[in-house]
N, C-alpha and C positions, 0 to 999 in steps of 0.2 A: 287408223286415227279416228278421233271422235268427230261427229258431224253436228254442226250448229243447226238449230231449228228456229224458224221464225213463224209465229202465229199472229195474224192480224185480227184483232178483235175490234170490229167496227160498230160504232153506234153514233149516228150523225149528230146527236145533240148532247153527247156525254163527254165531259172534259176529263173523266177518270179512266178512259180507255187507254190501253197500253200496247206497246210493241214488245212481245216476248223475245228475249235475246239470250241465247246460251252461248257463252264463249268457251271455246274448246281448250281444255287444259292440256296442251301439247306444245311442242316447240314452234309450230307454225301458228300458235294462237295469236301472237301480236299482229301478224299480217291479216289473219282472219278478222281480228278485232277492228283493225283499220277499215277493212271492207265493210264490216257491219255498221260501223259508225258513219261511213260515207253514205250507205244506204239510208240509215236513220236520218242523216242530215237532209237528204233529199226529201224524205217523207215528212220531216218535222219543220223545215225552215219556212218562215214567213206565213202570212195569212193573206189569201187572195182578197181582192176588193170587188168581187162580183156583186152586182147590184148597186154599185156606187152611182148616185144620180143627184143632180142639182135641181130636179124638178120642184122640190119642196122649198128651195132656198128663198124665192121671192115672198112666199106667204109667211115663212118663218120670220124673215126680216120685217115684214109688215106688222105682224101681230105678236111676236114673241121676244125679239131681242131687246126691247125696251127694258124688260125685267131680266131676261136670261142672256145678257151680253155685257160688253164693257169690261171694266176692271174688277167689278164685284158682282158677278151674276148671282141671281137668287138661287138658293138651294145648291150652290156650287155647280149649276148646270148651265154651261156656256153653249147655247144653241147656235149662236153666231159662228162659233168655231166649228161645231159639229156639222152644221149645214154646208159649210165650205169644204169640209173633209168628212163626209158621212161614212166613216169606217165601220161598216156593219159587223165586221168580225169581232172587234173589241168593244163596240158600243151597242151591241144588239139589244141588250136588256133596256138600256136607256131610251132607245128609239121606241121600244114597245111601250114604255111608260108615257112617252109623249103622245102616242096614239090613244092610250087609255084616257089621259087627261083631256085631250081635245074632244074625244068621242063622247065622254060623259058630261061635257060642258063646264068642267071646273077650270079649264084654261081656254082662252085668257080669263083672268079674274073679272068679276062683274064691273069693277070700276074702270077696266081697260076697254079700248075699242074692240067691239065684237065683230068677228067675220060673219058674213052671210052663211046661210045653210049650204049654199053651193061651194063657197070658199072653204068652209069647214070640211065638207066632203072631199074636196080637191086636195086639201092638206093631208087628210088621213090617207087617201088613196096613193098620193105621191110617196109617202113614207112606207106604206105597206108594200108597194110595188118593189121598192128597194130591198126590203127585208125578204120578200118572197123570191126575188131573183137570186139573192145570196143563198137562200136555202136550197133552191133548185140546183145551183151550180156546185154546191158543196155537199149534196146528198151522199151519204156513206162516209164522209170525212169525220173521223172521231175527234178532230180538233187537237188541242194540245195534249201530248202524250208523254209518258215517262218510259224510257227503256229499262228493261230489267233482265236479269239472268234467270234461268230456270231455277225453281226451288230444288232443294236437295232431293225430295221425293221424285219430282219430275225428271231430274237428271238421272237418278237411278233407274226409273222406269224406261227412259229413253235408251239407256245403255243396254238394258235387258231386251228391248225391242230390236235393237240393231244387231246384237250379238247372239241372241237366243239363250243367254246364260245369265243367271242372277249373280252378278259379281260385286255390286256396290251396295253398301249399307248406308242409307241416308243419315244415320246417326254419326257417320264418320266426319260429317261437315259441321260447320258452325250453324247454330240454330238460325232458321230463316227469320224469326221474329225479333232478333236482337236489336233491330232498328227502333223498336218501341211503338210501332203503329198497331201492333196486335194482329197483323195479317202477314202471312208468309209470302204473299205474292204482290205486295205493294211496292211498285217500282220506286216511289219517292223515298221509301224507308230502307231499301236494300243498299248495301254497300259492299265493296270488296276490300279486304285487308290482306296483308302479306301472308298471314297464317292460312287464310281461306284459299288463296291462290296456291299455296304449297300443297294443301290437301287435294285440290283439283289435279295438280301435277302428279301426286302420288296415286290418285285413282286412275289416271291415264296410264301410268306405268303398270298398274295392276291389270288393267284391261289388256294391255299389250302382252303381258306375260301369258295370257290365256289364248293368244292367237296361235293357231296351228298352221304353219307355213311349210310348203314343200310336200304336202300330202294331198294334192288336189286343190280345188278352189279355197280361197281364204275362208276359214271358219274358226269358231271359238269353242274351246273345250272346258269342261268344269275343272280339269286338272291343269295346274300351271306348270311352267318350267320349260327348259329346253328339251325335256323328254316328252314334250307334248305329242310328237308323232307316234312314239311307242305307246303312250297311254291311250291315245286315240285309237290305235290299232287294236289294243287289248279290249277297249270298250266296244269296238265294232264286232270283235269275235264274240264277246259276251252277248251282244244283241242278236247275233245269228243263232246262238244256242237258245236264247229265250224266245226267239220267233218260231223255232221249229221243234224245240224239245220241251221237256217237262221235268219238274223236280218238286217233290213235296217238302223236302227239308234238306238242310246242309248243316254245317257247323256254325260257329259264331259269326254273325254278319251275313250269312247266306239267307236269301229270301226265296220263298216258293214262287214258281211260275209255271205256266202251261197247264194249270189244273183243270181247264175246260176240255183238254184234248181227249181224255178217256170218255167223258159223257158224249162228246161230239161223235167219236168213233162208234160208240154203242148205237147212237141214233142213226148214223149212216148205214150201219149193218142192218138195223131194223128196216130202214127204207128199202134197201136192196132185197131183203127177205120178202117184203110185201109190195114189190114194184108192180105186180100185176093188179093188186087191189088199188094201188095208188095211180093206176092208169099210165104207168111209165114202163111198159114191158121192155123197152130197148135201153133203159138207163143202165149204165155200168157203175161199178163201185168207184172207179176213178171220176166219173161224171158227178156222182153224188158227193164224193169227198171234196171236189173242187167247189161245188156250190156251197158247202158248209165250211169253207176255208180250212180244210184239213189236208194234210199230206196224203196223197193217194196210197203211197206205200204203207203208211201207218194204218190207213183204213183197211187195206187188204189183209194186213197181218192180224188186226183185231178180229176181223170177220172170220179168219181161219181158226182163231182160238175159240170164238164163240160157237162155231159150228162143229167143233171137234167133240168126240165122245170121250169123256174121262170120268172115272169113278173117284178120282182123288179129291180130298178135302183140304182146303176150302175152295179150290178152283171150281169144283163142280157146283158149289152153291152160287157162284157168280154166273156161270153158264146157265144154270137153271133159272136164275132171276131174269136173265136176258130173254130166254126162250118164253118166259111167262109174260112178257110185255103185251099189252092189249093190241088187237088187230085194228087197222084203220077204220073199219066200220063201227067199232065200239068206242073209240076215244079219238079226239082231235090230236093233231101232231104236237101241239104245245103240251098236252097232258103226257104224251109219250116222252117228250124232251125232259119234263120234270121227273118222270120215272127213271130215265137214264141217269139223271143227276143223283137220285136216291140210290141207284145201283152203284154208282161210283163212290158214294159215301159209305156204302157197305164194303166195297173194295178197300177203301182207306181204313176202315175199322179193322179189317184183318191185317192189313199192312202194319198198322200201328201196334196192334196186339201182338203180332209175331216178330216184330223187328228185334234185332239183336240188342243186347243191353247197352245202355248209355249212362256212364257214370263220370264222364268227362265234360266239362263245361264247353269245350271247343268241338265236341263231336255230337252229332244228332243220331238218334236211333233210326236206322234205315234198314229195311228188310233186304237181305242179300242171300243168295243160295249158299254161299260159303260159310255163313255165320250160324247155321243151324247145328250147333254142337252145344248141348245143354248139360248142366250138372245140377245136383240137388242143393248146392251151397254157393253163395256169392256174398258180396259186400257192397255197401253203399258208402260213398263219401259225397254228401250232398251239401251244396252251398245254399243258404237260405237268406232271402232279402226281405225288407219291409220298408214302408214309407218313412221318410225322414221324420224324426221326432216321435215316432210311435213308442209307446211304453209296453205294448204287447203285440204279438204276431201269431200267425196261424201256420201250422204244419199239417199237411194232408198226407195220409197213407191210404193205399189201396192194394187189395189182393183180388185178381180177376182170373177165374178159370178160363182156359182157352178151348179145350176140346169138348168138355161136357158142361153145358150151360147150367144144369141143375146140380152139379157136384159141389161139395163143400170141402175143399182142401184146407189143410192147416199149415201155416208158416210160422216158425219160431223166429222172433226177432231178438237177437242176443246182444247183450252189452251195449244197448243204445246210449249214446253219450253226445253231448253238445258243448261246443265252445263258441266264444264270441270274439269278434274283432273290434277292438277299442283302442283309440290313440295309435292306430297303425300297427298294433301288435295283437297277436292271438292270446287269449286267456287259456288257462288249463281246461281240459275237458271236465265236464261235470256230468253225472248220471242224468239221463233225460227225465227220470221220474222226480228228481229234485228241482227241476226247472218248470215242468208243466204245471198248469193250474190243477187244483184239487179235483175238479170235475173230470178233467182229461185223464188224470192218474186213475180215477175210479173206472173210467171207460176201458183202459188198457189192462187193468187187473195184473199189475206187475207181480212176477213170482208165482203165478197160478196158471197151470195147464188145464184146459177144459176136460182132458181125459185123465187127469190126476198124475200125469208124468212129472218128473222133477225138473224144474228149471231154476236159474239163478234169480236173485232178487231184482236185478236190473233187466231181466228178460220179460217178454210178453208174447202172447200167441194171438194171431189174427186168422179168422176164417175168411170166407168170401165177403168182401166189403168194398164199397166204392166211395172214394173221397171221404174218408173218416177224418174230420177236422179236429185238431188238437191245438189248444191255445197255450202259449208259454209267455213268461214275462221277459221283457227286453231290458237289460241293465242300462242305466243312463249312459249316453255317449256311444253305445254299441251301434255299429253301422251294418253288420252282417253276422251270420252265424254259420257253423259247419257241423252237420250231423254225421256221425259215423255209426254204422250198425251192421252186423252180420246176419244174413237171413238163411234159413234152412227149411226145405220142404219136408214136412213130417208126414211121409206117406205111410208110416206105421200106424198112426192114430187118425189120420184124415183120409179123404178120398184121393185115390191116385189120379193125377191129372198133370197137365202142363199149366203153370200159373205165371202171371205177370205181376210183379210187385213194383209199386211206384212210390216215390217220395216227391212231394211238391211243396213249394213255399206258399202256394195259393194266392200270390199277389199279382204276378204278371200274366200276360197271355200272348200267344204267338205260336209259331210252328217249331222253332228250333229249341234245343235244350237251353241255350243261353237266354233266349227270349222268355221261355216259360218257367224256368227254374224247376223243371220236371226231370227226375232221374228214374231209371227203370232197369229191371233185370228179369229175365225169364228163368224159371226153375223147372226142372223135370227130373224124374228118376230115369237115367239113361238105360236101365235094365227093365223098366216097366213096359207093359203092353201098349199103353197109350202113346208113349213116345215112339216106340218101334213102329206103330201104325201110322202116326201122324207125320213123322219126319220126312218120308218121301213126298208126301203131299205138300208140305211146307216148301220143300226145295223146288218142286214143280211150280208152285204158285209164285214163288219169288223169281223164278227163271222166266216164266211165261208172261206175267203181268208185273213188270218191274216198277219200283217206286221212283226211280230216277232214270232218265234216258241217257245220262252221261255223267262223267265225273267233272271236276272243275275245268272250265275252258281256259282260264288264266292260270298262272303258277299256283294260285290258290285263292278262290273267291270267298273262302271262309273269312279271310282277313283282308281289311282294306289295304290297297297299295300304299306304301309309305308316301306321305304328301310333303313335298315332292321328292323324287329320288335325289336330285341335286340340281337346284335351279342354276 
């Protein structure tokens, strides 16, 4: 259930202070409301008469009531009545004015009988004593107050504090300033109407839907419904994986996690290697792993990989990089940590470069041992996106050699064609050269082979290139596009190598295919010497330093769980 909150804002001389009151939108709300009104009545009823005194009455009667008394008192100030009932709570300001007038000699007026200096002082002191006594007794009392409910934002924040989940949108309620005062927390301007109360009740039901009951202590989960226990269990399983595992990429909706584990393991292995120089000769791998919040078993495994002797490529490059880390006497530990991060970035570069092809929006390119089977030909079907309302967009192509950094392979891109989605329908494919800008068409040199070989008019050839940006026009109303092209490694005219070809829309960024809009394939001549030499090394690299520690912990965390299964 929801919990009412009371906040007392005390200012002894402020009549605008308020009692904050949140009435709970639930079935027991009427009872709670009665309780709160009872409390408020105790706090708000009556005004005490501390400081009431008749010490000033004789002097007031002697010098003041001739003018300020009777049936028609001057200035509508009846001091005869006030001196008989000196209610300092409601007449505080009037008594202050009496003191001011007597003190500065304006009262009694010159034509009236004047008090002596002692009588004038006695009159002032008698009134002042009554005022001071009232102030002392009511110090901290805010005076007259208006009760109010929490504002919509305060209610939403309170629910989030109580449940730990952001469940309520303040915009679901009636605007707090509808009373016309211009302030959202003015108790005098706030009011409750039937529609507002109904919305409070609906918000309470929404909160109750997210309660997980029967799976331990009462808690609230982001997923609603009677299947809360199952959803909560799935979420806990995912948290276990994400606390102990790692993953650079998954399919649509999958997010990377645990990316610091490899750098931490590299650093722990370095510490263990140099434990004598670090003056920790008795430190074990498990000790160092625990200090760095790393699983000891993972630390032991990575250490075994980094200390093994292997001539294979690219694993040998990672091992050589770790062995080349500076010694403790040369560099501080933070510098070594930074170098371990750079070494992991190099590891990620090879994982990304060698990962199996990804031409499906719901699949990410992940390097696995079983996927190292390459051919000279493949195809792209790439979806391209752009910002809403754009009249042009960018298409990026790349050809990257894998084994030989200085090689210049050639890739023939055949029958490149593009279509657009407009009014929820796909248009017919158009040759890419008819859609690209004239500058981009000139860059690609359609129909021309650099070695003079024959290619079709809609074909082009690319050598080694990184992020070649091509601009094309977006038809009015088009929301996305789809590129189709066949790619062939031309090992007859270009250098023999393994190459990665990529297509990207150049708009979004992220790790997964769905997030980046990046599609890629690996090409190689399966009978060529480079592929025969590199394939065993790629398989060992993928097997030894995996890109993911596990597959999906839930049925599939590529896609969000249907919300909800069935409330």
